[in-house]
N, C-alpha and C positions, 0 to 999 in steps of 0.2 A: 685076178687081183685088180681092184679098181684103180684107175689112174689118180695121181695126186692132183688136187685142185690147184690151178694156177690163177694168180690174182695180179691185177694191174691197178694203178692209182691214176686218176685224172684230177689234177688240182684245177680250181676254177671251174669245177664240173657242171655248174649251172649256167655257165656263160653261153653265148651264141654258138661259137664253133665247138665248144666242149660238149654241148648237148648232142650235136651231130656225131662227134667222135664216140661218145658213150653208146649211143644207139648202134653205131657201126660195129663197135667192139662186141656188144652183146649179140648182135646178129651173126658175127663171124664165129663166135663160140670158142675161141682159143682161150680167152681169159674170163674170169669173173671180175666185176668192176667195182672198185671203191670210188664213189663220187665224193670228192672232198671240196667243200665250199664253206664260205664264211657264216652262212645262216645257221641258226641253232637247230633248225629242222628242215627237211626237204618239203617243198610244196609243189606238187605236180599240177600241171595244166591238164585239162580234160583229155586232150589227145594223148598225153603221156600216161595218164591213169589207165586208159584203155589200150595202150600200146606196148611197145617192147620194154621200156623202162619200168612201167608199172608191174608188168608180169615178172620181170627179173627181180625186182625188189621183193615181191611176194614169194618167189621161189627160192630166194637166197643167192641168186647168181649176181646180184648187185646189192650194195649197201651204202648208206650215206654216212659220212663222217663230217662233223663241224670242226673246222680248223682255221686258225689265223696263221698265215705263213711266218709271221714274226714271233710266234710262240714255238720255240724249238721242241719242247716235250710233246706238244700236240702234233707237230709235223712228224716226229718220230713214231708216234702212235699210229698216225694215218698210214705211214709207209711200211709198217711192220708186216712181214710176210709177203710183200709184193715182189714180183719178178721184174717189173718195169714200171717206171713213173713217167707219165705224160704231164709235164709241168706247163700248164697253160694260163695260170692266174697272173693278172697284172692290173694295176689301176688304169682307169680310163685315160687315154692319151690326151683328152681334151683338158685335163686338169694339170696345169703347169705349176705344180707344187713340188719342188725338189725334195723336200723332206719326206712327203708321202711316197713319191716315186722311188726314192732311194731305199726307204724302209722296207718296201714290198719287193721291188724288182731286184735289188742288190742283196740286202740283208735276208729277205725272205728266200731268195734263190740259194743263198749260201746255206741256209738251214735245210733246204731240200737236198742240196748236194751232200752236206755233212751226214744227213740222215741216211741217204742212199749208201754212202761209204760205210757207215757204222753198221748198217743192217744187211750188208752184202747184197743189196739190190743189183741186179745185173745190168740194167740199161736205163738211161735217163734221156728222154726226148724233150727238148725245150722249144717252146713256141716263142720265136724271136719276132723281128719285124724288119721289113725292108728299109725302114727309116734309120736303122743303125749306121747306114753308109751315106745318109743324105744330110748335107750341111745347110740346107735352106737357101743356098745361093746358086749352086750349079746343078742343072738338070742332069739326069742320068738316062742314057739311051743304050739299051741292050747291055746293061751292066752285068758283070759276073762276080763270082766270089773273090776275085783277085783285088777288088776295090777295097781300099784300106778304110778304117774308121776315120772320119774327118777330125780335124783338130778341134773344131767347135761344132756341136750338134744343134739340130733344129728344135731345141727345147729339152726340158728335163726328162720327159718320157723317153725320147730317143737316146739320150746320153746314158740313162740308167739301164735301159734295155741292152745297149751295147756292152756296158760293164758286166751285166749279168751273163750275157752270151759268152763273153771272154772267160768268165769263171767256169761256165759249163764245159767249154772246150778244154780249158786247162785241167779240168778234173778227170778227163778221159784217161783210163788206164789205172787210176788209183784203186787199189784193192779189187781189181778186176772189173770196175765199173766202165761200161762203154757209153759214150755220150755223143749226141749231135744236136744241131740247132736248125729249126725250120723257120725260114723267113717268108711268110706269105705276103703276096701283094694285097691290094685292097679287096676286102671280102664282101661278098653279097650273097643273098639267098633267103629262103624261108626262115623265119624266126629272128631275123635282124631287128633289133629294136632302135637302131640309130640311123642308118643310111636312108632307107626308104621313108620311114616316118618323118625324118628331118626334111627330106625333099618335098614330101607332101605338105607338111606344115608351112614350108616356105611358099609353095605354090598357092595354097589357100590364102596366104597373106599377101599375095601379089609380089613376092620377092624372088621367085624362081626364074624370072626373066633375065637375070644378070649373069654374064660371063666374066670371070676375074682373069685379067690378062688378055693376050691376043687370041685366045681360043684355039690355038693350033697345037697345044701340047698333047703328047701321047702318054698313055698310062696303061699299066697292066692290072687287070682285075682277076679275081679267082672266085669261082663258085664254092660255097661252103663245104659241100661234100668232097670236093677235091682237096681241100685243106685237111679234112679228117683222113682221107685216103693217103695223103702224103705222110701223115704221122704213122700210119700203119705200115706203109712201105719202109719207113725208116726203121721201125722196130724189127721188121722181118730181116732187113739187111744187117742190122747189128746182131741179130740172133743167129745169123748164118755162120757156119764154121769157116775157119781159115781166112783166106785172102779177102773175101768179100767183106767180112766184118772189119778186118784190119784197115782196108781202104776207106770204108764208109764212116768209121768212127772218128771222133775228134774233129768233125767238119761242120761247116754251116752251108745251108742250101737255100737258094732262092726258089720259090714255088709260085707259079702262075698258071693261068689257063692256057698259056702259050698262044694267045690271040690278042696282042695289044690293040688298043683302040683309042681314038681321040677321047680325051677325058669328058668333054662336054657332050659328045655324041652318046656316051654311055648314060649320062644323066638324062639326056633327051629320050633315050629308049625307055627308061623307067618311067619318066613323067608322061610321055605320050601314051605309053602302054596303059597307064592308069587314067588317061583322059585329061591330062593337064597340058599347059603350054610349054613348049621347049624354050630354053634360054636363047636370047637373041641380042641383048644389049651388052656390049663390051665395056668394061670399066678397067682402066689401067691399075696395075698392082700398087703403084705409088699413091693412088687416090684412096684405095680401100684399106691400105695398111694402117694409117692413123686411126681409122674407125675400129679396126680389129684390136688395136692396143687399148682403145677405150672400152671395148666390150670385155676384154680380158680383165681390165682393171675393175670394171663394174662387177664382174662375177666374183672377183677376189673379195670384195667387200659385201656383196649382196647374196652370194651363194648360201651362207648360213641362214638367210631369211626366206629362202624359197626360190631364188632365181635358178632356173634350170641350166644344166651344162650347155655352154654355147659352142658352136662349131666355127663361128667366125672369129677365130683367134689367129695371131700372127703365124704360128707354125703350120696351121692348116692352110692359110692363104698361100704360103710359100709352096706347099706341097701340091695343092690343086692347080697352081698356075705354072708348074714346072713339068718337064718330061720326066717320067719315071717308068722305064721299061727294063726288063731283066731277062737274062738268058737262063733257061732251065736245063741246059745240057748236063750239068754236073749231077743234078738230082735224077735225071733220066738214066744216066750211065751208072751211077753208084748205088742209087736207091731203087731203081726200076720204076720210078714215078712216071706216069702219064695220066692226064686228066681222064676221069671216068664220066664226066658230064661236060658237054661242049658249052661254049659261051652262049650260043643261041638258045640251047635248051635251058641253060641256067637262067637266062633272062626270062624265058617263057614261064618256068616254074616259079620264079620270084614274083612276077606280075600276078600270076594266078593265086599265089598265097596271100596277096594283099588286096584281094577283091573288096574287102570292107573299106579300103581307103580310096577306092575309085572316086572320081570327081562327082559322078552322079549319085553317090551314096553319102556325100558329105555336105553339111551346110556351109555355104561359102562365107568366109570372113571378108570384111571390107579391106582391101589392100589399096595401094596407091594407084591412081588412074594413070593412063598413059600420059596425059598431059602433065600430071604431077611428076612422073618419072622424067620426062623430057626437061621439065623446069629444073629438077634437081641436077640433072647432068649438065645443063647449061650453066648452072651456078658453079659446079665443079670446074668446068672448063674456064669460065671467066675468072674464077678465084685463083686458079693455079697457072693458067697458060696465057689466055688471050689478051685480056684488057690491060691497057696501060693507064687507064683512068683510075685515080685513087678512090673516087666516089663509087664507081662501078665495082671495083674490087672489094671495097668495104661492104657494099650491099650484097655482093655475091657470097662473101665469107659469112655474112649474117644469115643468109638463106641456107648456106651449107651447114652452119651450126645448128639451125633449126631442124634440118633433115636428120643430122646425126642424133640430136636429142630425141627426136620423134622415133627414130629407129631403136635407140636404147630403151625408151619408154615402152615400146612395143614388146620388148623381150623381158621386161621386168615381170616378176610374179604378180598374178592378180590377187586382190585382197582375200578372195575366197579359197586361195590355194595355201594350205597350211604346210608347215615344214614336215609334218608327219606324212601327209599325203605325197609330198615331193619325194621323200626317201622311199616310200612304198612303191611309187612309180618307177624309181630307179632300180628297184629289186636287186640287191647286191648279187653279183655273179662271182662270188668269192673275192671279194675284195676287189673281173674282166671286164676279160673280158670285160667294177669301177667304183670309185669311192670318193666321197667328199671328206668325210671325217676319217680319222685314222682307223675306225672300226667298222664303218659302213661304206657302202657304195663301191665295192671293188668290181671289176669286170674283166673278163678275159676276152677281149675283142668283142664282147657283145656290145659294148658301148664304145669301144675304141678300137678289140680284137677285132679297132678298127674297121670295118665298114669303109665309109668314105676315106677315113684315115686309118691306115692299117695298124696292126698290132705292133 
């Protein structure tokens, strides 16, 4: 007698991390996979058409479902018949829009939970974020799951992810549903559409030379395949009989590569691996923070006209200038998680996958010269710290204003960039991995499932 087919659902299934999980699930063979995403239809890249996903779609071992998490009937239909749901979809962390973040992260997650309970889904694995315990003020060194949620979060993304995580944990045990939450550190790897492209774009514009803060902060990163592996470890633990599932369910887990590194050394490894200059000029956080507020404000008004999502926003400035390292012992003990790809190997694979972005393959854009950079830093210094002369301070502030305006002008959309092409470039990964409008631009850590800034 043939065995009954077992199905799983991956929300945000076209996001950065989700694509790797879908591939890993298909290769594992335990489940057939429902790829749930916001787009009306699935558009495969060439490597996918000729690869595992393309073959699975043709054979029926995978299928695509268009769904908006805020549409409960569509969520119900997507989850029908599934044994486990991997809930990975979330708006981009770079969009500090509380209404959008709440509608997807909280209300959308509530729809997923209710659908799982109503349909007798056995397990729900939620992709959370390490930022749920980060307040934007205090760095975290070797933090574990005993850390409480902060009174005030570092932006609307973190606040709503924490609220959604709490809902998932509270739902554990309802109608037999077992749940847990995965908190990945900053994610990198092939297929990333945010971290590496952003670093390269900054390098080509002459902006990658800057270090925000004192440059001594440590950070945990994780290779994308290890994030996917952690989700599969979580499902296996919850599917185990008896005490294993009982101990593992209803919990949150930090997931890293278990190899913390200086944050700016990590960016240097990527940049130098692609032939660009490593960061070398330190800028105090108090200097860059006003600029980040201006950038965020500019995006608020100019985003609908084609301005790209910006990474130089206050919540990201706080994160990249703070310590953020975490202990994975709980995931190791209760989920059986261990990285399957080392940090060094992950860096190697990442650099190889972005060969087209190497410096010798790219036309160089004119960025600020070293003299211009030093002049700008001198202006900052005299405007804020050194000079007691009113005239000098006034001139320094005028130069500083010119630098800021020049920077903002440089990130504005070009006249030849249409809103349509902008939305196409952001290719919604189910609302992930990110979304500008309420119906477009989602992403599951693809553009936020975080990269530099984690899910």
